[in-house]
Backbone as CSV, one residue per row, in Angstrom:
resi,resn,N_x,N_y,N_z,CA_x,CA_y,CA_z,C_x,C_y,C_z
1,UNK,-9.526,-26.729,-220.810,-10.522,-27.736,-220.561,-9.858,-29.024,-220.122
2,UNK,-10.625,-29.808,-219.483,-10.105,-31.090,-219.018,-10.007,-32.052,-220.196
3,UNK,-9.114,-32.993,-220.034,-8.922,-33.983,-221.107,-10.134,-34.905,-221.212
4,UNK,-10.738,-35.219,-220.072,-11.886,-36.113,-220.085,-13.144,-35.342,-219.704
5,UNK,-14.206,-35.565,-220.427,-15.455,-34.900,-220.037,-15.980,-35.506,-218.731
6,UNK,-16.529,-34.645,-217.879,-17.052,-35.145,-216.604,-18.564,-35.228,-216.704
7,UNK,-19.086,-36.179,-215.981,-20.532,-36.372,-215.970,-21.089,-35.606,-214.763
8,UNK,-21.836,-34.539,-215.020,-22.367,-33.679,-213.963,-23.784,-34.077,-213.556
9,UNK,-24.318,-35.074,-214.194,-25.706,-35.461,-213.924,-25.884,-35.859,-212.467
10,UNK,-24.979,-36.654,-211.951,-25.094,-37.114,-210.563,-25.044,-35.934,-209.597
11,UNK,-24.140,-35.003,-209.818,-24.039,-33.840,-208.947,-25.296,-32.970,-209.027
12,UNK,-25.826,-32.810,-210.229,-27.047,-32.021,-210.399,-28.210,-32.693,-209.688
13,UNK,-28.325,-34.004,-209.817,-29.396,-34.730,-209.149,-29.286,-34.639,-207.629
14,UNK,-28.083,-34.685,-207.100,-27.877,-34.556,-205.654,-28.305,-33.164,-205.194
15,UNK,-27.960,-32.126,-205.952,-28.353,-30.764,-205.592,-29.879,-30.603,-205.655
16,UNK,-30.495,-31.201,-206.670,-31.960,-31.147,-206.770,-32.595,-31.844,-205.581
17,UNK,-32.056,-32.977,-205.203,-32.588,-33.718,-204.060,-32.441,-32.901,-202.772
18,UNK,-31.296,-32.247,-202.596,-31.100,-31.392,-201.423,-32.090,-30.218,-201.424
19,UNK,-32.326,-29.648,-202.605,-33.271,-28.538,-202.709,-34.684,-28.995,-202.363
20,UNK,-35.062,-30.164,-202.825,-36.389,-30.706,-202.522,-36.523,-30.958,-201.030
21,UNK,-35.487,-31.488,-200.424,-35.508,-31.748,-198.981,-35.644,-30.445,-198.194
22,UNK,-34.901,-29.425,-198.597,-34.986,-28.125,-197.921,-36.371,-27.516,-198.105
23,UNK,-36.926,-27.657,-199.304,-38.251,-27.124,-199.576,-39.307,-27.828,-198.718
24,UNK,-39.203,-29.137,-198.594,-40.145,-29.880,-197.744,-40.058,-29.410,-196.296
25,UNK,-38.855,-29.169,-195.829,-38.673,-28.687,-194.468,-39.304,-27.307,-194.295
26,UNK,-39.084,-26.420,-195.265,-39.659,-25.079,-195.195,-41.185,-25.127,-195.255
27,UNK,-41.728,-25.995,-196.091,-43.179,-26.126,-196.197,-43.744,-26.650,-194.877
28,UNK,-43.060,-27.603,-194.248,-43.502,-28.123,-192.955,-43.506,-27.036,-191.896
29,UNK,-42.448,-26.229,-191.859,-42.383,-25.122,-190.901,-43.511,-24.116,-191.156
30,UNK,-43.742,-23.823,-192.430,-44.811,-22.890,-192.781,-46.159,-23.435,-192.353
31,UNK,-46.372,-24.722,-192.582,-47.643,-25.352,-192.220,-47.886,-25.284,-190.715
32,UNK,-46.849,-25.583,-189.931,-46.987,-25.521,-188.473,-47.281,-24.093,-188.017
33,UNK,-46.587,-23.133,-188.563,-46.827,-21.737,-188.217,-48.226,-21.295,-188.620
34,UNK,-48.666,-21.767,-189.772,-49.998,-21.423,-190.250,-51.063,-22.037,-189.349
35,UNK,-50.861,-23.260,-188.889,-51.819,-23.905,-187.989,-51.931,-23.149,-186.675
36,UNK,-50.798,-22.714,-186.129,-50.809,-21.949,-184.876,-51.571,-20.647,-185.073
37,UNK,-51.308,-19.972,-186.176,-51.983,-18.706,-186.453,-53.482,-18.934,-186.670
38,UNK,-53.834,-20.011,-187.344,-55.240,-20.333,-187.586,-55.959,-20.603,-186.266
39,UNK,-55.350,-21.334,-185.370,-55.946,-21.610,-184.063,-56.134,-20.322,-183.267
40,UNK,-55.164,-19.428,-183.352,-55.259,-18.153,-182.657,-56.424,-17.328,-183.198
41,UNK,-56.577,-17.315,-184.516,-57.683,-16.569,-185.118,-59.030,-17.190,-184.742
42,UNK,-59.096,-18.512,-184.702,-60.342,-19.161,-184.291,-60.702,-18.776,-182.858
43,UNK,-59.707,-18.717,-181.987,-59.945,-18.295,-180.607,-60.461,-16.870,-180.539
44,UNK,-59.897,-15.989,-181.343,-60.355,-14.600,-181.371,-61.788,-14.504,-181.893
45,UNK,-62.099,-15.300,-182.902,-63.456,-15.285,-183.456,-64.452,-15.775,-182.414
46,UNK,-64.112,-16.851,-181.677,-65.008,-17.332,-180.624,-65.219,-16.268,-179.556
47,UNK,-64.137,-15.582,-179.182,-64.240,-14.522,-178.177,-65.131,-13.392,-178.678
48,UNK,-64.978,-13.008,-179.932,-65.802,-11.936,-180.486,-67.271,-12.343,-180.538
49,UNK,-67.537,-13.602,-180.862,-68.928,-14.068,-180.876,-69.540,-13.991,-179.484
50,UNK,-68.787,-14.395,-178.470,-69.289,-14.290,-177.092,-69.512,-12.830,-176.718
51,UNK,-68.575,-11.972,-177.093,-68.719,-10.542,-176.795,-69.958,-9.963,-177.474
52,UNK,-70.185,-10.323,-178.739,-71.358,-9.821,-179.448,-72.644,-10.343,-178.824
53,UNK,-72.641,-11.603,-178.413,-73.839,-12.156,-177.767,-74.135,-11.404,-176.475
54,UNK,-73.111,-11.140,-175.696,-73.302,-10.383,-174.454,-73.776,-8.970,-174.752
55,UNK,-73.224,-8.369,-175.777,-73.625,-7.016,-176.141,-75.084,-6.988,-176.587
56,UNK,-75.521,-8.005,-177.318,-76.920,-8.069,-177.752,-77.852,-8.197,-176.546
57,UNK,-77.449,-8.960,-175.552,-78.260,-9.088,-174.337,-78.366,-7.744,-173.631
58,UNK,-77.252,-7.047,-173.530,-77.251,-5.731,-172.886,-78.113,-4.750,-173.674
59,UNK,-78.012,-4.789,-174.994,-78.806,-3.883,-175.834,-80.293,-4.170,-175.659
60,UNK,-80.653,-5.454,-175.661,-82.071,-5.790,-175.482,-82.593,-5.324,-174.126
61,UNK,-81.797,-5.491,-173.087,-82.218,-5.036,-171.756,-82.362,-3.520,-171.736
62,UNK,-81.449,-2.823,-172.380,-81.507,-1.366,-172.428,-82.735,-0.896,-173.188
63,UNK,-83.007,-1.539,-174.317,-84.170,-1.166,-175.117,-85.451,-1.429,-174.334
64,UNK,-85.498,-2.540,-173.639,-86.682,-2.868,-172.840,-86.892,-1.820,-171.744
65,UNK,-85.822,-1.460,-171.050,-85.918,-0.428,-170.004,-86.342,0.905,-170.594
66,UNK,-85.753,1.274,-171.718,-86.101,2.529,-172.382,-87.567,2.518,-172.794
67,UNK,-88.030,1.395,-173.342,-89.421,1.267,-173.766,-90.378,1.446,-172.578
68,UNK,-90.029,0.854,-171.451,-90.855,1.013,-170.249,-90.924,2.479,-169.823
69,UNK,-89.799,3.154,-169.832,-89.776,4.565,-169.430,-90.575,5.435,-170.399
70,UNK,-90.454,5.167,-171.692,-91.204,5.936,-172.683,-92.700,5.687,-172.502
71,UNK,-93.079,4.452,-172.244,-94.498,4.150,-172.019,-95.030,4.872,-170.779
72,UNK,-94.223,4.964,-169.736,-94.635,5.720,-168.540,-94.873,7.183,-168.880
73,UNK,-93.976,7.756,-169.671,-94.130,9.162,-170.066,-95.386,9.331,-170.915
74,UNK,-95.609,8.393,-171.833,-96.800,8.463,-172.688,-98.058,8.390,-171.832
75,UNK,-98.076,7.504,-170.853,-99.235,7.386,-169.962,-99.452,8.674,-169.163
76,UNK,-98.372,9.260,-168.673,-98.493,10.516,-167.919,-99.023,11.646,-168.797
77,UNK,-98.503,11.719,-170.017,-98.953,12.766,-170.954,-100.432,12.544,-171.274
78,UNK,-100.836,11.305,-171.491,-102.237,11.005,-171.780,-103.105,11.382,-170.584
79,UNK,-102.648,11.110,-169.375,-103.413,11.477,-168.168,-103.512,12.991,-168.057
80,UNK,-102.438,13.708,-168.331,-102.466,15.161,-168.264,-103.380,15.737,-169.331
81,UNK,-103.361,15.179,-170.535,-104.242,15.657,-171.601,-105.707,15.402,-171.248
82,UNK,-105.984,14.248,-170.615,-107.346,13.922,-170.201,-107.798,14.870,-169.095
83,UNK,-106.874,15.203,-168.211,-107.183,16.085,-167.074,-107.496,17.499,-167.537
84,UNK,-106.753,18.015,-168.530,-106.936,19.373,-169.017,-108.224,19.532,-169.813
85,UNK,-108.688,18.504,-170.474,-109.874,18.671,-171.320,-111.156,18.482,-170.600
């Protein structure tokens, strides 16, 4: 052992300060990466909403066309039933 005791408090405090500084840097990097990823997800969500809106328009048009065709068939069947009786 050394003849004189050494005071390690200063060295420990310096290491703690360095660790805190490194942690702040890592948290900042994580935050920036998280913001980029969040913006990307928001863009994807907006795109999906537009896609769903377009799909709903297409579905409504298809249903309307189908309904018209079914009504034509119903009218023809009714005319044929009236004709036969």
